[in-house]
Each structure stands twice: as structure tokens, then as C-alpha cells.
C-alpha positions as CSV (number, residue, x, y, z in Angstrom):
1,M,0.0,0.0,0.0
2,S,1.4,3.4,-0.9
3,T,1.8,6.1,1.7
4,G,0.0,8.6,-0.7
5,N,-3.4,7.0,-0.1
6,K,-3.6,7.5,3.6
7,I,-6.6,9.4,4.8
8,F,-5.0,10.5,8.1
9,V,-2.1,12.8,7.7
10,S,0.4,14.3,10.2
11,C,0.2,17.9,11.4
12,E,3.3,18.7,9.3
13,N,1.7,17.3,6.2
14,A,-1.6,19.0,6.9
15,N,0.1,22.4,7.3
16,H,1.9,21.8,4.0
17,I,-1.4,21.0,2.3
18,C,-2.9,24.1,3.8
19,D,-0.1,26.2,2.4
20,K,-0.6,24.6,-1.0
21,S,-4.3,25.3,-0.8
22,Q,-3.5,29.0,-0.2
23,Y,-2.0,29.1,-3.8
24,N,-4.6,26.7,-5.3
25,E,-1.9,24.0,-5.8
26,S,-3.5,21.2,-3.7
27,S,-5.4,18.4,-5.2
28,F,-8.9,17.4,-4.4
29,W,-7.7,14.4,-2.3
30,E,-5.2,16.6,-0.4
31,K,-8.1,18.9,0.5
32,V,-10.1,16.0,1.7
33,K,-7.3,14.7,3.8
34,L,-6.8,18.2,5.3
35,N,-10.5,18.6,6.1
36,I,-10.5,15.2,7.9
37,H,-7.4,16.2,9.8
38,L,-9.0,19.5,10.8
39,I,-11.9,17.7,12.3
40,Y,-9.8,16.3,15.2
41,C,-6.7,18.7,15.3
42,K,-7.3,22.0,17.1
43,A,-3.8,23.3,16.4
44,C,-4.1,22.8,12.7
45,R,-7.5,24.4,12.6
46,K,-5.9,27.5,14.2
47,Y,-3.0,27.4,11.7
48,T,-5.5,27.1,8.8
49,S,-7.6,29.9,10.2
50,K,-4.6,32.2,10.5
51,N,-3.4,31.2,7.0
52,I,-6.9,32.1,5.5
53,K,-6.8,35.5,7.2
54,L,-3.3,36.1,5.9
55,T,-4.3,35.2,2.4
56,K,-7.2,37.6,2.6
57,L,-5.0,40.4,3.8
58,F,-2.6,39.9,0.8
59,K,-5.4,39.7,-1.7
60,D,-7.1,42.8,-0.6
61,P,-4.6,45.1,1.1
62,K,-6.0,48.3,2.4
63,V,-2.5,49.9,2.6
64,V,-1.8,53.2,1.2
65,S,1.9,53.7,0.4
66,I,3.8,56.9,0.0
67,N,5.0,58.1,-3.4
68,Q,8.6,57.8,-4.5
69,S,9.5,61.5,-3.9
70,A,8.4,61.3,-0.3
71,K,10.4,58.1,0.2
72,D,13.5,59.8,-1.3
73,A,13.0,62.8,1.0
74,M,12.8,60.5,4.0
75,K,16.0,58.7,3.0
76,E,17.8,62.1,2.7
77,Q,16.6,63.1,6.1
78,L,17.8,59.8,7.6
79,K,21.2,60.1,5.9
80,K,21.5,63.7,7.3
81,K,20.6,62.6,10.9
82,M,23.0,59.6,10.7
83,S,25.8,61.8,9.5
84,E,25.1,64.2,12.4
85,Q,25.5,61.3,14.8
86,D,29.0,60.5,13.6
């Protein structure tokens, strides 16, 4: 019997499948195995929950970044302050 057909997976393998799912790289059977594992493993449910939140944050960032000229001005100010410290 091959080890790839096991229904029950380790936490390490479940977390790997969770990571693959994040990028839509997991197979149907991997997702089934993950969901079975999540039924009885609280730690992996927590990991999966955090992974889902992280994925949502990256897909819909509500971050406003500053423009390049403002970044350059900040760099110059930092360089000036650092040279004053020497």
C-alpha cells in the first residue's frame, strides 16, 4: 500500500497541504485529507484559520503607500541625521 493514499495525515503534512491550498496548488484528495485532519486537530484548525486571514490580507490590502519622492525625502533626512551622529 502506498503512503500517498492514507486518509489520516500528520500535522506537518496538513500544514503543507494548507499552504498549497493557499496558492490553489493542492489536489482534491489533499483537500479531503486536510479537512479530515482539521476535524480532530485544534492546532491545525488554528493554523489554517490564520493562513486564511493572511491570504485575505494579501489579496485585498488596504494599505496606502507613500510616493517615491516622499520616500526619497525620508531617505535624505535619515542620511542627514545619521551623519550628524558620527
